[in-house]
C-alpha positions in Angstrom: 157.9 69.1 87.0 154.2 67.4 86.6 151.5 65.9 88.4 152.2 62.1 88.1 148.3 60.6 88.4 144.7 61.3 89.3 142.3 64.4 88.1 145.4 66.5 87.2 147.4 63.7 85.8 150.1 65.2 83.4 149.4 68.5 84.2 152.5 70.7 84.3 153.7 72.7 87.7 155.6 75.5 87.7 158.8 75.6 89.4 161.0 78.0 91.2 163.6 80.3 88.9 166.4 79.9 91.4 167.8 76.6 92.6 167.1 77.2 96.3 164.2 74.8 96.3 165.1 71.4 95.6 162.0 69.8 94.2 161.4 66.0 94.9 161.7 64.0 91.8 158.9 62.6 90.2 159.9 58.9 90.5 160.2 59.6 94.5 156.7 60.9 94.3 155.4 58.0 92.2 157.2 55.8 94.8 155.7 57.9 98.1 151.8 57.6 96.6 152.3 53.8 95.6 153.0 53.6 99.5 150.4 55.5 100.5 147.8 54.9 98.0 145.6 53.1 100.3 145.4 56.2 102.7 145.0 59.0 100.6 141.0 59.1 99.3 139.5 61.7 101.9 142.6 62.2 103.7 143.6 65.9 105.5 147.2 66.1 104.1 149.5 68.2 105.4 152.8 69.4 103.3 155.2 70.8 105.6 157.9 72.9 104.3 156.2 72.5 100.9 158.7 74.3 98.3 156.8 73.5 95.2 153.7 72.3 96.7 154.3 69.2 94.5 153.6 66.5 97.0 150.5 68.2 98.4 149.4 68.9 94.7 149.3 65.0 94.1 148.0 64.5 97.5 144.7 66.5 96.0 145.2 65.3 92.3 144.8 61.5 94.1 141.8 62.3 96.4 142.8 64.1 99.6 139.8 66.0 101.1 142.0 68.7 102.2 145.6 69.9 102.0 147.6 72.4 103.9 150.6 73.5 102.5 153.2 75.1 104.7 156.4 76.8 103.8 158.2 80.0 105.5 159.2 81.7 102.1 156.5 83.7 100.6 157.7 83.1 97.3 157.0 79.5 97.4 153.4 79.8 98.7 152.9 82.5 96.1 154.2 79.7 93.3 152.1 76.9 95.1 148.8 79.3 95.2 149.8 79.6 91.2 150.0 75.9 90.6 146.6 75.8 92.5 145.1 78.4 90.4 146.4 77.1 87.2 145.4 73.6 87.9 141.7 74.6 89.0 141.8 73.5 92.8 138.7 74.6 94.5 139.8 76.9 97.3 137.9 74.9 99.6 140.0 72.1 99.5 143.6 73.9 100.2 144.8 75.9 102.4 148.8 77.9 102.0 150.7 79.2 105.3 153.7 81.3 104.9 155.3 80.2 108.5 158.0 78.2 109.4 157.5 74.8 110.1 158.1 74.6 114.1 156.2 77.7 114.2 153.3 76.3 112.7 153.5 72.7 114.8 153.5 75.0 118.0 150.2 76.3 117.4 146.8 75.1 118.4 144.9 73.4 115.5 141.1 72.9 115.4 141.6 69.3 114.0 144.9 66.8 113.0 146.0 65.7 109.9 145.9 62.0 108.7 149.1 62.2 106.2 151.8 64.8 107.1 155.0 64.9 104.9 157.9 66.6 105.8 160.6 67.8 103.5 162.7 70.7 105.1 166.0 71.6 103.5 168.5 68.9 104.3 170.8 71.3 106.1 168.5 72.5 108.6 168.2 70.7 112.0 164.1 69.9 112.5 164.6 67.6 115.6 162.3 70.7 117.3 159.3 69.7 114.8 159.5 65.8 115.0 159.4 65.9 118.7 156.3 68.0 118.0 154.7 65.1 116.4 155.9 62.4 119.0 154.1 64.5 122.2 151.3 62.8 124.3 149.7 65.9 123.9 150.2 66.7 120.2 146.8 66.6 118.4 149.2 67.2 115.1 148.8 63.5 113.8 145.4 61.5 114.1 145.4 58.4 115.8 145.6 56.1 112.4 147.9 58.8 110.7 151.2 58.9 109.3 154.2 60.7 109.4 156.8 60.8 106.3 160.3 62.5 106.8 162.4 63.1 103.6 165.8 63.3 104.9 169.7 63.1 103.2 171.2 59.9 103.7 173.5 61.4 106.0 171.0 62.8 108.3 170.0 59.3 110.3 166.8 59.7 112.1 165.4 57.6 115.4 163.8 54.7 115.2 161.2 56.3 117.6 160.1 60.2 118.3 158.4 60.1 121.6 155.3 58.1 120.9 155.8 57.9 117.0 157.8 54.2 115.7 159.5 53.8 112.6 157.9 51.2 110.4 159.6 51.7 107.0 162.6 53.4 105.3 162.5 53.9 101.4 166.1 54.5 99.9 166.5 56.0 96.3 169.9 57.5 96.2 171.1 59.7 98.2 167.8 60.4 99.7 165.8 58.4 102.3 161.5 58.4 103.4 161.1 57.6 107.0 157.6 56.6 107.8 156.1 57.3 111.3 153.3 56.3 113.2 151.7 56.0 116.6 153.1 53.1 119.0 
């Protein structure tokens, strides 16, 4: 796995030794960031269910102002921190949190995010997490922010999640990216 573009382009990222983590393919990451290109520079980015951290690291490499990585696995978080250290990413532009996604989104935060990428294990029911983003009280997603959910083709997502509406679906093999923003 490598960083595709930006400051850290071509640099290799360490992957977990087991197959419990399903990294997002280089091709899908490239497509994702081509779609998000106008929004990345200077953004606050949340990589939720971060796994290897490749998505958030790509965002840092392409100019995100700050990236928050969240994964319930301490091993995954340690790997993310190791990758960030190996790349020389300044500590002040990242934060790594070892919490389940539902606990993280259920907490009060001082700010929202411009881009949120949610890539939970395909077998996990993440409707509670999605619901948190669509409530009127939610401050997780900034007003002009975008929520992207990576999911298996068999896990069809709704067109609307509370105040959020899906405006795009990208398909690659059995994987889907659903893009949501506020109505």
